[in-house]
C-alpha positions in Angstrom: 0.1 -0.2 0.0 1.2 3.3 -1.0 2.0 6.2 1.5 -0.3 9.0 1.2 -0.3 12.4 2.9 -3.3 14.7 4.0 -2.1 18.4 3.4 -4.2 20.8 5.8 -4.0 24.1 4.5 -5.2 26.7 7.0 -5.6 29.7 4.8 -7.6 27.9 2.2 -9.4 25.4 4.6 -9.0 22.9 1.7 -7.3 19.4 2.0 -5.6 17.8 -0.7 -4.9 14.0 -0.8 -2.7 11.6 -2.6 0.7 13.4 -2.8 3.4 10.5 -2.3 5.4 10.8 1.1 8.6 11.0 -1.3 9.2 14.0 -2.8 8.3 13.9 -6.8 10.5 15.0 -9.3 8.5 18.1 -9.9 9.3 19.3 -6.3 8.2 19.8 -2.6 4.9 20.9 -1.8 5.0 24.9 -1.3 4.5 25.5 2.4 4.5 29.4 1.4 3.3 29.9 4.7 0.1 28.1 4.3 0.7 24.6 6.0 0.1 24.0 9.6 0.7 20.5 9.6 1.1 17.3 7.8 -0.9 14.1 8.7 0.6 10.9 7.4 -1.5 8.1 7.1 0.0 4.5 6.8 -1.8 1.5 7.1 -4.3 2.6 9.4 -1.7 4.4 11.7 -1.2 8.5 11.8 1.6 10.7 12.9 2.0 14.3 12.9 4.8 16.3 11.4 5.6 19.6 12.5 6.0 21.7 9.4 9.0 24.8 9.7 7.7 28.4 9.0 8.0 29.7 5.8 11.5 31.1 4.5 11.4 34.8 4.4 11.6 36.6 1.3 11.9 40.1 0.5 10.0 42.6 -1.7 12.2 43.4 -4.8 13.5 47.1 -4.6 11.8 49.5 -6.3 15.4 50.6 -8.2 17.3 47.3 -8.9 21.0 48.0 -8.2 22.5 44.4 -8.3 26.4 43.1 -8.2 27.0 39.6 -9.2 28.7 37.1 -7.0 30.3 33.4 -8.0 29.3 30.5 -5.9 33.1 30.1 -5.0 33.3 33.7 -3.3 29.6 33.2 -1.9 31.0 30.3 0.2 34.4 31.7 1.1 33.6 34.2 4.0 37.0 35.9 3.8 36.4 36.9 0.3 32.3 37.3 0.7 32.6 39.6 3.5 33.9 42.3 1.1 31.0 42.2 -1.2 28.4 42.3 1.5 30.2 45.3 3.2 30.1 46.9 -0.3 26.5 46.0 -0.5 26.0 47.6 3.1 27.8 50.9 2.5 26.7 51.6 -1.2 23.7 52.2 -3.4 23.5 48.5 -4.4 20.7 46.7 -2.9 20.7 43.4 -4.7 23.1 40.3 -5.5 22.8 37.7 -7.8 24.3 34.3 -6.7 25.3 31.4 -8.6 23.1 28.5 -7.9 24.5 26.5 -11.1 27.0 27.5 -12.9 28.4 26.7 -16.4 29.8 23.3 -15.0 26.3 22.2 -14.2 27.3 21.8 -10.3 24.6 23.3 -8.1 26.6 25.0 -5.1 24.8 23.7 -2.2 23.1 21.2 -0.5 19.4 21.7 -1.0 17.5 19.3 1.2 15.8 18.3 -1.8 16.9 14.4 -2.1 16.0 14.5 -5.8 18.7 17.3 -6.5 20.9 16.1 -3.7 21.3 12.6 -5.1 21.7 13.8 -8.5 25.6 13.7 -8.9 25.7 17.2 -9.6 26.0 18.8 -6.3 29.0 20.5 -5.5 28.9 22.1 -1.9 30.6 25.5 -2.5 28.2 27.0 -0.2 28.2 25.3 3.2 25.8 27.8 4.9 23.5 29.1 1.9 20.3 29.8 4.4 22.7 31.5 6.9 23.9 33.7 4.0 20.8 34.4 2.6 19.4 35.8 6.2 22.5 37.7 6.4 21.7 39.6 3.4 18.2 39.7 4.2 18.9 41.2 7.6 20.9 44.1 5.5 17.8 44.5 3.3 19.9 42.9 0.4 17.5 41.0 -2.3 18.7 37.9 -3.2 18.6 36.5 -6.8 19.6 32.9 -7.5 21.2 32.4 -11.1 20.7 29.0 -12.8 22.7 28.1 -16.0 20.4 25.9 -17.8 21.3 24.2 -20.8 25.1 24.5 -20.8 25.5 22.0 -18.2 28.4 19.4 -18.6 27.2 17.5 -15.2 23.9 16.9 -16.2 25.0 15.4 -19.5 27.6 13.0 -18.0 24.7 11.6 -15.7 21.7 12.0 -18.5 23.6 11.6 -22.1 20.4 10.8 -23.7 19.4 14.5 -23.5 22.7 15.6 -24.7 23.2 17.8 -27.8 24.6 15.3 -30.3 26.7 14.9 -33.1 25.1 14.3 -36.3 28.0 12.2 -37.4 27.9 9.5 -35.0 25.4 10.0 -32.3 27.9 10.5 -29.5 27.6 13.9 -27.3 28.7 17.1 -28.9 31.0 19.6 -27.7 31.6 23.4 -28.2 34.8 24.8 -28.5 35.8 24.8 -25.2 35.0 21.4 -24.9 31.6 21.9 -23.1 28.8 19.7 -23.5 25.1 20.8 -23.8 21.8 19.9 -22.7 19.3 20.0 -25.7 17.1 22.8 -25.3 14.0 20.7 -25.9 14.3 18.2 -23.4 11.7 18.4 -21.1 13.5 16.3 -18.7 16.0 19.2 -18.5 12.9 21.8 -18.1 11.8 19.9 -15.2 15.5 19.8 -13.7 15.5 23.5 -14.2 12.1 23.9 -12.4 13.0 21.5 -9.6 15.9 23.9 -8.9 13.9 26.7 -9.0 11.1 25.6 -6.7 13.5 24.2 -4.1 15.7 27.4 -4.3 12.9 29.6 -3.5 12.1 27.3 -0.6 15.3 28.0 0.8 15.1 31.9 0.8 16.1 32.9 -2.9 13.9 36.0 -3.7 14.3 35.5 -7.5 15.4 32.7 -9.8 17.3 34.1 -12.9 17.8 31.5 -15.8 20.8 32.0 -17.9 22.3 29.9 -20.8 18.7 29.8 -22.3 19.8 29.1 -25.9 21.4 26.7 -28.3 24.8 26.6 -28.8 26.8 29.2 -30.9 30.2 27.8 -31.6 32.1 24.5 -32.4 31.5 22.5 -35.3 27.9 23.4 -36.0 27.8 21.4 -39.1 28.1 17.9 -37.2 25.5 18.9 -34.6 22.0 17.3 -34.1 18.8 18.5 -32.1 16.1 16.3 -30.5 13.7 18.8 -32.0 15.0 18.0 -35.6 13.9 20.7 -37.8 11.7 22.5 -35.4 12.4 26.1 -35.4 15.3 27.1 -33.1 12.8 30.1 -31.4 9.5 28.0 -31.2 11.6 25.5 -28.8 12.9 29.0 -26.8 9.5 30.2 -26.4 7.8 26.6 -25.2 10.4 26.4 -22.8 9.7 30.0 -21.5 6.0 29.2 -21.5 6.7 26.2 -19.4 8.5 27.8 -16.9 5.5 30.4 -16.6 2.9 27.7 -16.1 5.2 26.0 -13.2 6.6 29.1 -11.5 4.0 31.8 -12.2 0.8 30.2 -12.7 0.8 29.9 -16.6 -1.5 33.3 -16.8 0.9 34.7 -19.5 0.6 34.5 -23.3 1.7 35.6 -26.8 -0.3 34.4 -29.7 2.2 34.6 -32.4 4.6 32.0 -33.2 7.7 31.9 -35.3 6.0 29.7 -37.6 3.6 32.8 -38.6 5.6 33.7 -41.4 4.5 32.6 -45.0 1.0 31.3 -45.8 1.3 29.1 -48.7 1.9 25.4 -48.2 5.2 25.3 -50.0 7.8 26.6 -47.3 9.0 30.4 -48.4 12.1 31.4 -48.4 11.8 33.1 -44.9 10.4 29.9 -43.8 13.3 27.8 -44.7 15.5 30.4 -43.1 13.8 29.8 -39.9 14.3 26.1 -40.4 17.9 26.8 -40.4 17.7 28.8 -37.2 18.6 31.8 -39.2 15.3 33.6 -38.8 15.5 37.3 -40.6 12.2 38.8 -40.5 10.1 37.5 -37.2 10.5 41.1 -35.1 8.9 43.0 -37.9 5.8 40.3 -38.0 5.3 40.5 -34.2 3.1 43.0 -32.4 0.2 43.8 -30.1 -0.6 40.3 -28.9 1.4 39.7 -25.3 -0.3 39.4 -22.1 1.1 39.1 -18.5 -1.2 39.6 -15.7 0.9 38.1 -13.1 3.5 40.8 -13.7 0.9 43.3 -13.4 -0.3 42.3 -10.1 3.5 42.1 -8.9 4.3 45.8 -10.4 1.5 47.0 -8.3 2.4 45.5 -5.3 5.8 46.9 -5.4 5.2 50.1 -7.2 1.6 51.1 -6.5 0.2 54.2 -4.9 -3.4 53.0 -4.1 -4.1 52.6 -0.5 -4.7 49.0 -1.3 -0.9 48.5 -3.0 0.4 50.2 -0.1 -1.3 48.1 2.7 -0.3 45.1 0.7 3.4 46.3 0.3 3.6 46.8 4.0 2.2 43.6 5.3 4.4 41.7 2.8 7.7 43.5 4.1 6.4 43.2 7.7 5.4 39.3 7.4 8.5 38.7 5.0 6.6 37.2 2.3 7.7 38.9 -0.5 5.4 39.0 -3.5 4.2 35.3 -2.5 5.4 33.2 -5.3 8.7 32.7 -7.2 9.8 36.1 -9.3 11.7 34.9 -12.3 14.1 36.6 -14.8 16.1 35.5 -17.8 19.7 36.7 -19.4 19.8 37.2 -22.9 22.4 38.2 -25.5 22.9 41.8 -25.7 22.3 42.0 -29.8 19.1 40.4 -29.3 17.5 43.7 -28.6 18.4 45.1 -31.9 18.7 42.0 -34.2 15.8 41.3 -36.2 16.6 37.6 -36.0 17.4 34.6 -33.6 21.0 35.0 -33.9 21.2 31.2 -34.7 20.7 30.5 -31.1 16.8 30.7 -30.9 16.8 33.9 -28.7 13.9 36.2 -29.6 13.5 38.7 -27.0 9.4 38.7 -27.5 9.3 34.9 -26.8 10.9 35.8 -23.4 9.1 38.9 -22.4 5.9 37.6 -21.5 6.9 34.7 -19.6 9.1 36.1 -17.1 8.8 38.9 -14.8 12.0 40.3 -16.1 14.3 40.3 -19.0 18.3 41.7 -18.4 20.1 41.8 -21.8 23.8 41.4 -21.1 24.5 44.8 -23.2 28.0 45.0 -22.2 29.7 47.2 -24.6 32.9 44.8 -25.0 30.6 42.4 -26.6 29.6 44.3 -29.9 31.6 43.7 -32.9 33.8 46.8 -34.2 31.8 49.2 -36.3 28.6 47.9 -34.6 25.9 51.3 -35.3 28.9 53.1 -36.9 31.2 52.8 -33.6 34.9 51.8 -34.3 35.3 50.3 -30.7 31.9 49.9 -29.0 33.6 49.2 -25.6 34.7 53.2 -25.3 31.1 54.1 -26.1 29.4 52.7 -23.0 26.5 55.2 -22.9 25.7 55.1 -26.3 25.7 51.2 -26.4 23.6 50.7 -23.4 21.4 53.2 -24.5 20.3 52.1 -28.1 20.2 48.4 -27.1 17.8 49.2 -24.3 15.9 51.8 -26.3 15.3 49.2 -28.8 14.2 46.4 -26.3 11.8 48.8 -24.7 10.3 49.6 -27.8 9.8 46.2 -28.9 8.1 45.2 -25.6 5.7 48.0 -25.8 4.9 47.1 -29.4 3.6 43.8 -28.6 1.9 45.3 -25.3 4.2 44.7 -22.5 5.5 47.6 -20.2 9.2 48.3 -20.8 9.8 47.9 -16.8 10.2 44.4 -17.6 13.4 45.1 -19.0 16.9 46.0 -17.0 20.2 45.5 -18.5 23.4 43.7 -17.2 26.1 46.6 -17.5 29.8 46.1 -18.0 32.5 46.8 -14.8 35.1 44.9 -16.4 38.3 45.7 -18.6 37.8 44.6 -22.0 38.4 46.6 -24.9 38.9 49.4 -23.0 39.7 50.2 -19.1 36.6 50.9 -17.4 36.6 54.0 -15.0 33.7 54.9 -12.4 32.3 57.5 -15.0 32.2 54.8 -17.9 30.1 52.5 -15.4 28.0 55.3 -14.4 27.4 56.4 -18.0 25.6 52.9 -18.4 23.2 53.5 -15.4 22.3 57.0 -17.0 21.8 54.9 -20.4 19.3 53.0 -18.5 17.3 55.5 -16.5 17.3 57.8 -19.8 15.1 54.7 -21.1 12.9 54.9 -18.4 14.0 51.6 -16.8 14.1 51.0 -13.0 17.3 49.6 -12.5 20.4 47.5 -13.4 22.8 44.6 -12.5 26.5 44.7 -12.8 28.6 41.8 -14.2 32.4 41.5 -13.4 33.4 37.6 -13.3 36.4 38.1 -10.8 33.7 40.0 -8.6 35.8 43.1 -8.4 33.5 46.2 -8.4 34.4 50.0 -8.9 33.0 51.2 -5.7 33.1 55.1 -6.8 30.6 54.1 -9.5 28.3 52.8 -6.6 
C-alpha cells in the first residue's frame, strides 16, 4: 500500500489527498506560509509532523541595483565579506548568486533528495540559508542564477538528453569542450524548475535563468537536436511558456509563433531560413498580442500608490512574504535587443518577455563587434551602446503590449576593449534611466566592482 499524506491548508481550509510521502521530481509541496501540519496515514496509523515556518522573502527593491557573486566567493567568508560590506555601504541593494553555473554543479545541498542525490551537487556554499538570512538582515534582495542548457554535469549523468553529433550520435561539444543539454528536452526543463522551486524554498527571492539558448560555437555542421527541424525560436518560446506555467501560474500569453511567417503550403524563403535557425524577418511580424497579468499584479504590489497597494506592500514587508511566489528573470544576449533574427541560437526577445517577470539583456559594450552602429570600438562608448540597445528593447516590449519596466540591463564593470572607469560604469546607469528603466545589474566575473560608481 502506497503512502499518502493529507495536507491541511489553514488559509484555504482545503485538503489535498494523494501526494506521495517521497518528494516528486517536480518538487516539494510549497509551504508558502500555508501549511499548518502534515498528517501521514500509513496502514491505519496516523502521525503528525511539524512543518517549519515559511522561509522569509524580501520584496524587490523599486530600483534594482545588483552585483554578481560567484558561488565560490559566496562560499568563502573571507571573500564574500568584502562584497557584503560593499552592498551594505553603497547604493547597491541586490546580489545575484550562482545556484548552478556553467559547470552544471549546484553550489549547495538543497535538502531535496532528488537534486542532492543527482550527482551534480558540489557544496561550495555550506551555509546557504545563513548567507541569505545575513543578506536579508541588511535589506539585500537575493537573486539566484541558474545556468540552464550549458550543463556538462547533467549531460554526464543523462547523456540521452545531450546535444549530439550528427555523424556518430555521440555527445557534441563546443569550442571549450563543454557539452550542452538539448534545449527541447523536457527532462531538463523539469530539472530547472525543480532547482528553482527548491531554491525559492531556501529563501532566494528571485530565480534568474541564464544560458537559455542553443550552442553558438564549435562544429555546427556536425550537430543534431532532439527537436529536429523545429525552428529554434519555437523551442525557445515553449521553454519559457513552461517556466511560466510551473512557476507563475501560466497566465501569460503571446499568440504569435515563429512559424507564422508565410501562408502557402510550399515553404517560403523566410520559412526555410527559420528551419535553419537564421530567422531574418520575425521581429517585423510581431506586435500587440502579449499579456502578462501576473507581472501587473507584482508591479502594482511593489510600485503601486493606491491605499490597497501600500497596505499590501507594508504587510508583505512586515511578514517577510515577498511577492508570495517565485519571481523569475532571464538573461539574453545584448544583440537580441536590436537584431531582427534569432542570432542562430533561438533567442527572440518577444518570446521570453511575456513569460518571466524580467528580462536582463547582457548589453556589455565590449561584446559588440567593431563598427556596430558606426562605433569603431563599442567598448569606448558605454552610454551609447547601452542606450541604443535598451531603447530598442523597450520599444519592442511596448510594440507587443508589455511595459518597458520588464527590462533591465546587465552592464559592464570589467576591462575588455577599454579600461573601465567609474564614469564609464555610471554612464551605463544613466543609459538605463534615460530609457525610463528602473534598475540594472553589474557583471564582473572576478567580483571586483568600482566602488566609486556605486
